C-alpha positions as CSV (number, residue, x, y, z in Angstrom):
1,M,0.2,-1.4,2.8
2,R,2.4,-2.0,-0.2
3,V,3.9,1.1,-1.7
4,L,5.7,1.7,-5.0
5,L,8.0,4.6,-4.5
6,I,9.0,6.2,-7.9
7,E,11.8,8.8,-7.3
8,D,15.0,9.4,-9.2
9,D,16.7,11.2,-6.4
10,T,18.4,8.1,-4.8
11,L,19.1,9.8,-1.4
12,L,15.6,11.1,-1.1
13,A,14.2,7.8,-2.1
14,E,16.3,6.0,0.4
15,G,15.2,8.4,3.2
16,I,11.5,7.9,2.3
17,E,11.9,4.1,2.0
18,V,13.5,3.8,5.4
19,S,10.9,6.0,7.1
20,L,8.0,4.1,5.5
21,R,9.5,0.7,6.4
22,L,9.9,1.9,10.0
23,D,6.1,2.4,9.9
24,K,5.7,-1.2,8.9
25,L,4.9,-0.5,5.2
26,T,6.1,-2.7,2.4
27,V,8.1,-0.5,0.0
28,D,9.5,-1.2,-3.4
29,V,11.5,1.4,-5.3
30,V,12.1,2.3,-8.9
31,H,14.0,5.3,-10.3
32,N,12.6,6.0,-13.7
33,G,9.3,6.2,-15.5
34,E,9.6,3.2,-17.7
35,H,10.3,0.8,-14.8
36,A,7.5,2.5,-12.8
37,L,4.9,1.9,-15.5
38,H,6.0,-1.7,-16.0
39,A,5.8,-2.4,-12.2
40,L,2.3,-0.8,-11.8
41,L,0.9,-2.7,-14.8
42,S,2.3,-6.1,-13.9
43,E,1.9,-6.2,-10.1
44,D,-0.5,-5.2,-7.3
45,F,0.3,-2.1,-5.1
46,D,-1.9,-0.4,-2.6
47,I,-0.6,3.0,-3.7
48,A,2.2,4.7,-5.6
49,I,4.3,7.7,-4.7
50,L,5.1,9.4,-8.0
51,D,7.7,12.1,-8.6
52,L,7.0,14.2,-11.7
53,G,10.6,14.8,-12.9
54,L,11.6,11.3,-13.9
55,P,14.1,10.1,-16.5
56,K,12.9,8.0,-19.5
57,M,9.3,8.9,-19.0
58,S,7.9,11.8,-17.0
59,G,5.5,11.3,-14.0
60,Y,2.8,12.9,-16.1
61,E,3.3,10.3,-18.9
62,V,3.4,7.5,-16.4
63,L,0.1,8.6,-14.9
64,K,-1.6,9.2,-18.2
65,K,-0.6,5.8,-19.6
66,L,-1.5,4.1,-16.4
67,R,-5.0,5.5,-16.4
68,S,-5.5,4.9,-20.1
69,K,-4.9,1.2,-19.4
70,G,-7.7,1.3,-16.8
71,N,-5.3,0.8,-13.9
72,M,-6.7,2.8,-10.9
73,T,-3.9,2.2,-8.4
74,P,-4.0,5.3,-6.1
75,V,-1.3,7.8,-6.9
76,L,0.2,10.5,-4.7
77,I,2.3,13.0,-6.7
78,L,5.5,14.4,-5.2
79,T,6.5,17.6,-6.9
80,A,8.8,20.6,-6.4
81,R,6.6,22.5,-8.9
82,D,4.4,24.8,-6.9
83,A,2.6,26.4,-9.9
84,V,-1.2,25.8,-9.7
85,E,-1.3,24.6,-13.3
86,D,1.2,21.8,-12.6
87,R,-0.9,20.6,-9.7
88,V,-4.1,20.8,-11.7
89,K,-2.5,18.9,-14.6
90,G,-1.5,16.1,-12.3
91,L,-5.0,15.8,-10.7
92,D,-6.7,16.0,-14.1
93,F,-4.4,13.1,-15.3
94,G,-5.8,11.0,-12.5
95,A,-3.6,11.6,-9.4
96,D,-5.4,11.2,-6.1
97,D,-3.4,13.8,-4.2
98,Y,-0.2,15.7,-4.3
99,L,2.5,16.9,-1.9
100,L,5.0,19.7,-2.5
101,K,8.7,19.2,-1.8
102,P,10.1,19.6,0.8
103,F,7.6,17.8,3.0
104,D,7.2,16.3,6.4
105,V,7.3,12.5,6.2
106,D,4.6,12.2,8.8
107,E,2.3,14.2,6.5
108,L,3.2,11.9,3.7
109,K,2.2,8.8,5.7
110,A,-1.0,10.4,6.8
111,R,-1.9,11.3,3.2
112,L,-1.1,7.7,2.1
113,R,-3.4,6.3,4.7
114,A,-6.2,8.8,3.8
115,I,-6.0,7.9,0.1
116,V,-6.1,4.2,0.7
117,R,-8.9,4.6,3.1
118,R,-11.0,6.6,0.6
119,Q,-10.2,4.0,-2.1
120,S,-11.5,1.2,-0.1
121,G,-14.7,3.2,0.9
122,Q,-13.6,3.3,4.5
123,R,-15.1,6.3,6.3
124,T,-13.2,6.1,9.6
125,P,-9.5,5.6,10.4
126,D,-10.2,2.3,12.2
127,I,-11.2,-0.8,10.3
128,L,-14.1,-2.7,12.1
129,I,-14.7,-6.4,11.3
130,G,-17.2,-7.9,13.7
131,H,-15.6,-7.7,17.2
132,L,-12.2,-6.9,15.7
133,K,-10.9,-3.3,15.4
134,I,-7.7,-2.5,13.4
135,D,-5.9,0.8,13.9
136,P,-3.7,1.2,10.7
137,S,-1.9,4.3,11.9
138,A,-0.9,2.9,15.3
139,H,-0.5,-0.7,14.1
140,R,-2.8,-1.9,16.9
141,V,-5.5,-4.6,16.9
142,F,-8.2,-5.1,19.4
143,L,-10.6,-8.0,19.9
144,D,-13.6,-7.2,22.1
145,E,-11.6,-4.1,23.3
146,V,-8.6,-6.3,24.4
147,E,-5.4,-5.5,22.5
148,L,-3.8,-8.3,20.6
149,K,-0.1,-8.7,20.3
150,L,0.6,-9.3,16.6
151,S,4.0,-9.6,15.0
152,P,4.7,-7.0,12.2
153,K,4.0,-9.6,9.5
154,E,0.9,-10.8,11.2
155,F,-0.4,-7.2,11.3
156,M,0.5,-6.6,7.7
157,I,-1.4,-9.7,6.5
158,L,-4.4,-8.8,8.5
159,A,-4.4,-5.2,7.3
160,E,-4.1,-6.2,3.7
161,L,-6.9,-8.7,3.8
162,A,-9.1,-6.2,5.8
163,S,-8.4,-3.4,3.3
164,H,-9.5,-5.7,0.5
165,R,-12.6,-7.0,2.2
166,G,-14.8,-9.1,0.0
167,K,-12.0,-9.8,-2.4
168,T,-10.0,-13.1,-2.5
169,L,-6.3,-12.5,-2.6
170,S,-4.1,-15.4,-4.0
171,K,-1.1,-16.5,-2.0
172,E,1.1,-14.9,-4.5
173,Q,-0.8,-11.6,-4.3
174,L,-0.7,-11.5,-0.6
175,M,3.0,-12.4,-0.4
176,R,3.8,-9.6,-2.8
177,L,1.7,-7.1,-0.8
178,V,3.3,-8.1,2.4
179,Y,6.9,-8.8,1.4
180,G,7.3,-6.8,-1.8
181,W,10.4,-7.7,-3.9
182,Q,12.3,-9.4,-1.0
183,E,14.1,-12.5,-2.0
184,D,14.9,-15.8,-0.3
185,L,11.5,-16.2,1.4
186,E,10.7,-19.5,3.0
187,S,8.0,-21.2,0.9
188,N,5.8,-21.7,3.9
189,S,6.4,-18.3,5.6
190,L,2.9,-17.0,4.7
191,E,1.2,-20.1,6.0
192,V,3.2,-19.9,9.3
193,H,2.2,-16.3,9.9
194,M,-1.4,-17.1,8.8
195,H,-1.6,-20.0,11.3
196,N,-0.3,-17.8,14.2
197,L,-2.6,-14.9,13.2
198,R,-5.7,-17.1,13.2
199,K,-4.9,-18.4,16.6
200,K,-4.9,-14.9,17.9
201,I,-8.0,-13.4,16.2
202,G,-10.1,-16.6,15.9
203,N,-10.7,-18.9,13.0
204,G,-13.9,-17.3,11.7
205,I,-12.5,-14.0,10.3
206,I,-10.0,-15.1,7.6
207,H,-11.5,-17.6,5.1
208,T,-9.4,-19.9,3.0
209,V,-10.7,-20.2,-0.6
210,R,-9.4,-23.6,-1.5
211,G,-7.0,-23.6,-4.4
212,I,-7.2,-19.8,-4.7
213,G,-6.2,-17.8,-1.6
214,Y,-7.6,-16.0,1.4
215,R,-10.5,-13.6,2.0
216,I,-12.1,-11.5,4.7
217,D,-15.8,-10.9,4.1
218,Q,-17.5,-7.6,4.5
């Protein structure tokens, strides 16, 4: 899961980022509303965590402009404002959920998973693809009830393709979703992980769309 964290409190942002990365999520961070809107409109994210009190452009403005552009990236609002009208305003502007500060990071992770699950039309926590079962919260994968040993990157690739079932992801999209804004990536790193992943789960699950990218069918 690739997350855009939008938070101007650098210490809080760092703490959230570390915690989410420990949970094998890809996290990119921006600290003001203008950078947030630009990132969301120019790149693919599975979900955004949006603080309301941002410099340059408020969280409300970011959300309103994002939705006016037809961008439906799921958004979880973080707010210290506990007034009902503030929460209602955020939801009416197109937020998918909200969490009041201070919060427990485990609840934050659970809400992120639930929002992404609803967005993809998934009704259960586990993702089932033929004889393959993916448990996103525990980062476990089973083939015919036998657990597979996947590397973190192999799991992330599989989880991204599975959560976008039926959609072809280009190599560039998939690399951004899995690696985020990391630099100095080996040009063939994705292919290496893909090769190893297919050996473990079988060749019939991930399809190569020649000249475009990769896809897992429904």
